[in-house]
N, C-alpha and C positions, 0 to 999 in steps of 0.2 A: 972584230969591227968594235971600237969604244968610243965612237962618236958619231953623229951625223949630220952634215951639212947639206939639208935640202937645196939651199941656194947655188950650190957648186955642182951639181950632178949633171945637168945640162948645159953648164957654163955660158949662160945668154949674156947677150952683151950689156954693160952697166945701164945703158940707155931704154933698154926695153922695159915694158910697161910692167911691174910685179903686181900691183895693188891698185885697184878703184875704190872708191869710198863714196858712201851714198851723200854726203856734203860736196860732193864733186872732185875733192883731192886725187892727185895722181901720184902715186911711188913709183918709181923707176927701182930696178935691182940695185943700181949703186945706192940709191936712197935707203933702200931697205936694209943694205948690209951695213950701211953707216949706224942704222937705228939697230940692228941686232947686236952690233959691237957694243953700243951703250948698252944693251940690257945686259949682255955677258958680264959687263963690270956689275952692275947692279945686283946680279944674282950670284955672284962669286962665293963659293965658302970654302974652307980650308981642307976641305975632303970632298968626294963624289956624294953629292946631296941630291934629296927629292924636293922637287919643285913644284908646289901645286898652284895652279892658274884657274884663277874665277871667271875671266871673261876672254876666252880665246878667241871669240869672232870678234873683240874690238882691235884696233890697231896695235895697241901696246901688249894686248894680250897674245896677239898672232907673233909678235916680234920675240917676244918672251919664250913662247913655244919653240921657235927656231933657234933662237939663242941658247936654250938649256942643253938641246940635243947637240948643237954644234959644240957645246963646252964639255960634252959627255956628262952630262948630268942626265938624271931620269925625272921623267916629267909625270905629273897626273893633270887632267884636264877636266873642268866641271864647270857647266853652264847653268846649275842649279845653286842657288842660295840658301836652300833649306836648312837652318841651323841644324836640326837632328842629322842629318847627312854628313853636315862639315864636323860636326861634333863626333861624331862616330870614327870619322875619317881621320881627324886630328889624333884621338886618343890612341887609336890602332896602330897609324904609320907614322907618326911624328914628324911632319914634313918639315925640312930645314928653313927653308922660305916659302912664304904663300905671296901670290901677287894678287892682290884684292882691290876693287875701287874703294877709294877713301874720300870722305867719310861713306860708310857702306854698311850694309846688313851683318857682315861678318866681324867688325870692330870689337865689340863687346865679347864674342865667343874668343876671338884670338887675343886679346888681353887677359882675359880670365884664364886661358891654358897656358899662358907662358911665351906670349909673342910680343915684340917690340917694333913699333912702326919706324920704318927707316926709308922714308921717300926720298930717292935719288931721281930729281928731275922731274921727269913725267911718269916715272915708274913707281907704282904705289906697293911698298914691298914690306914686307912682316918676316921677322927673323926669330927663330926659334932662341929664346936666352937660356935653356935650359943644358945646353953643351950637346955633345955628340950623341946621336939618338941611335947609332949601328951602321954596321957596313952594308953596301949595297954592291951587288955583284958587278963587275966592270963592264959587262954586255949588256945591262939590264936599261933598255933606254925609255920604256914608258909602261905606267900603270893606266889600265883602263876598266872599267866597271863592265861586270859582264850585264847583259841586257837583263833588266827587271830584277837587280837584286834587291832583297827585302833584308830589312834586319841589318847586323852588321856587314859592311859593304865587303864583297868578295871580290878579289881583283884578278885580271888577266895580266901576266907578265910578258911583254913583248920586248924582243931585244932590238938594237938599231938595226940589225940584219933582217929581221922579221919586217919592220917598217921600210926600210930601203927595197928589199926584193918585191913586196907586195906591191909598192908604188910603181916600180918599175916594170912590173908584169900587168899591172892595170892599164899603165900608158900603153903597153904594146897593143894588147886587147881591144882597147877603144880606138888606138889609132891617134891618142891625143899628139899635139904638135906645139910648138911654140905659139902659134898664132890664135890659138884658143884662149878663153876667158870663160872661166870655169866659176860659177856662182856657188858660193858658200851657203847653199840652200838648206843646210841640215846641221843640226848641232853637232861642235867636234868630238864630244864626249859620247857621241855614237859611231860606232865604226866606219858606218858607211858615210856619213859627214867628215870624220876624220880623213877616210880615202880621197876624198874629193880634193879636198886640199894638197895632201900629200904628192896625190898622182899629178895635180896642177903645176907644183913645184918641179916636180921630178921632169916634165915635159919641156920646162921653160917656159910654162905658159903664163898667164896671170890670173888672180882670183877677183871676181867681184865680190868684195866684203860687205854681207848684209846680215841682220838677225831676223829678218821677215820671213814668213814660212810662204813656202811655193804655192798656197791656196789663197793667196790675198793679191789683191788688184795692185797693192803697193809694191808688192817685191816686182811683178812683171813690169811695172814703171819702171822701176831702176834696173831690173834686167835689159829693157830695150836700151834706156839710157847708156847703160855701160856696155851695150852691144855683148852681151852674154851670148857664147855660144853653146855651153854644156850646162845642163843643170839636172840634179838628181833629186829623186824625191820616193816615198815609201806608197805602197798601195791606195792606201785611203785617199791619197792627196789627189792622185791619178783618177781615182773614180769621182770624186767631188768636182774636179776640172772637167772631166767629161760632162757631168750631170749639169753644169752651168753654162754649158756652151764654149768652153774656153777651147781655142782651135789654135796649134802650135803655127799653123800657118800665119799667124797676125803677128808673128814676132820674126823678122826677116834675118836677124843674126845667128837664130838657134840651129844648132847643128844636130846635138845631140840630147835626146832625153835618157835619162837613166833610171832604173827602176830597179830596188832591191827592198829587202826589209819583210819579204814574204810575199804568199802567191797573188797573181793578179788575173781576174777573169777573161778567156780568150776574145771575147768581145771588146774588152777595153783595150787590149793589148792591139788587135788588129785595128781598132779605132786610130790608135797614134801611130801605128806602123804605117799606114796608106797616107797619113798627114806630113810625113818627114820622107819623100820618096829622094832617090836620087845617090849619086856616089858620095861617100864620105859622110852620110847623113843618115839618120834613122832613130828608131826606138831601141833599146838595147836591155834587155832582162839580165839580172844578175843574181847570184847565191852566194851568201857568206856567212860568217860566224865572226864575233869578236875573236874567239879562241884563234881562228886562221888569220888575225890581224885585220883582214877585212874581207875582200872578195876571194870567192872560191872557184866560181864557174863564171863563164860570160857567153850570152847567147847573140852572135853577132847581127847588127841591125837588118842585113839580107835575109836571115831567117826568120826574123820575128812572126811574119804574117803565117807562113807555112808550116811552122812548128811552135806556135803558140802553147804555152804550158811548159815548154822545156826552159830550163835554166842553163843551158848551152854546156860547152866544154870547159875542162880544167883552163885555168890561165896558165899563161905560159911558165914552165919551168916546175909545174905540180902534176899531179896524177889523182886520179880516183879511181877506187874500185869498191865494188858492193858486196857486202859480207854477209855469210847467213848467219843465223842463230849459233851454228856450231864452229864457226870460225872460219869456212872453207868459203870459197869464191862464189858468188852467186853467176847465174848463166844471164846472157844478154836479155833483157827484159822481164828478169825476176827480181822482186822486191827483197831488199836488205838493207843493213845499216849502211850508211856513206862513210867512208874511210879515207881520209886527206891523207897525202904524202908531199910535202913540199917546204920551201924555206921560209914561207908563212906562219908557218905552225909555232904557237906560242910556246915559251920557255915552261910553261906551269902558272899554277895560281898561286897566290898569297891572300893571306888572313891577317897579316900584322906585319909589322917592321921588321921583325927578325927574319921573315920570309924571304925578304929583300935580296938577302945575302945568297940565296941558293941559287944552283945552275940550272942549265937546260935538262928537265926530265921526261921531255916528250919525245926527244928524238926525231925529230921533224915528222912525227906521225900524229893525227888526231883522227880518234872515234868521235864522228860529231854528233853520236847520238839521233839523228835525222834519218829516217827511213826515205829510200828512192830505188829506182832501177835506171839502168843506163840501156840506152837503145840507139844505136847507129852513133855509138860515142856521144850522145848527148843524155844530159841528165835530166831525170824528171824527180821532183822532190815530193813525197807523197804524205811524210807527217812526221811524228815522233814517238822515240821508242817510250817514252815518260809522258807526264802529264804537262809537258812545256808546251807553250802555245805562243805565236807571235801576234801582238797587239799593236797596233799602229807603228810597226818595225821594230818593238823591243820584245825579245823575249821573256816570257814570265810563266814560272812555275806554278801552276793553279794549286799544287799542295801547299806550297810555301804561303801563298794567299790564305788558304784555310787555316793553316797554323798560326798567321799572323793575326787574322780575326779573332781565333780563339783566344790569343794573348788579353784581348778586350771582353773576355767573358760572354764571347756570342759564337754560337754553334752555326755554321752554314757550309752549304757548298757552292763550289766556284766553277762555273761553265762559261762556254763562250757563245758569242753571235758572231761569227765572219772573224774578221782578223781587227775589229773596230771595239769592241766592247766585250768586258767581263761581267757577267751577271751573277751576282751573290744572292744566293737562296735561302732564307732564313726565315725562323718565326720570331726574330729580335729586329724587326727593320729599323728601329731609331738606334739601337747600339751599332748595328752593321754601317750605318750611314757615318757614324763618327769614327768609325775604326777605317773606313775605305778612306775617308779624306786623308788619314795619316798614311795609309799604306801607298795611295796613290802618289804620293809626294815621294815617296821611298824608292818606289819602282820607277819613277819618271815619266809617268802619265798624266794628262791633264784632267781635270775634274771634268765628270760625265763618262770617262771611260770605264769606271767602275760603276754598275746599277745595281741596284738591291730590288730584288724580286719577293715580296713578302708571301708567306705560305702559312696555314695554320699550324702545321706540323712538318718539319724535315723528315721526308722519306728515309726509313731505315731498314735494312734488311733483318732477318731473324737474328742473325749475330750482333747487332746493334752499329753496323758499319753503314755509312751513306750508302744509298740506294740510287747510284750516280742514274742509272735507267729511267727509275721513276722519275727524278730530277728532270732529266731531258724531257720526258712526255709533258711535264707540268710546263715548262719553258716552250716546247713545240705547239700546246693547245692556247697558249696566250699569246703566241705570234707576236714577239715584241717588237715595236715600232722601229722600223728601219733608221740607222744612224746615216745622217749625212749633214751633221753639224760642221761648218768649216773650222769653228774654233776649237776643234779637236785635232786638227792637223798638225803635226809636227813641222 
């Protein structure tokens, strides 16, 4: 497969609604196809190109995403205008075309790095003027950042087949249908957010396009106005909504609440499961990784209350096994590494433009690095093999955080509280706070998700290494304030 036309998979009628916008506009599938055709003309390059899109949840940005895939180009989506992130990306991957609002924060960077502004109608396009940057594999459809990447942006390479297969499997697992209206409730450069949009179009359903967080009242006002039937959110958002008294029964059109991005406590799962009863309705927990395109498992809504804590069964077309450290298969109920086999497994990673010419090196198999066990064919995720954690739905390597802080001349230990905050324990709090502001932007976490905990001396072992048990005791003794700030929700 050397291209992907999401608008043709379900063959919806031209008059069916494709997109609703917060300003009241509605686009049919016929109108969206016309817009994507215009975008294809604006994005054309004389060879297979890399198209970077800065505003994927704006109408023109979404249309450019669909157009680029349908034209056989490779797409990179980013909802963050952080200049450092973009400068690293431009220097390493040399995109052929950048779609960015103009005038905008990226203008000076793009001018300085050899791009020419060439707006075509409503599509703000910047073209690389330095010539051909290098070959791209014919199957490569998308680059997407690994969650919580620090420093030079490491990318997951996804094929058109990865994107198509995962979207189709999610449609089947969730029972999405053409009458659904899926809210774009999460950033599209986050694999969960991307899967919401891809699976909606695959089902011939419509998108309620909005950049508000599902933790805000304005989001739900628009969701009600648009008659959204399906909304996805990460654990911290569901906990916040529950604590604020939000009730899904107050939103009559709502059919499915989707949860992914990290574990959620049983009490919160049961709260939502009992408030969306009935056939074809409910609260659905899922587990996934960017390296698997998006979703890996799905716990159907009818099992949510009885099997709270499980991530469910593998999505259609995929299979999961649990592997012991020696490579043998674990028994039912025995913990080991989660191994995925299926058509959604990435082609591999990329660190620079030259890597985009590479083929598939995974062979449809992914060692996830996550620990878990299977019981009655249901998956339970228990943790990580390394120091990677999920914070606000983003995977972050605590070791990388410490290395990044050390680059600012600060020695620190990184630990977590739940899935909502990284605590930076250090004897240099001022330096650490400056470092955290920069690191937070690179990781894609909001201010406050990295908190500094000052100590007189960082605990070390006799060999000079950080004593993480002592660090944990310090944090437990201080009993950090519980995080419930709605401003931190994705």
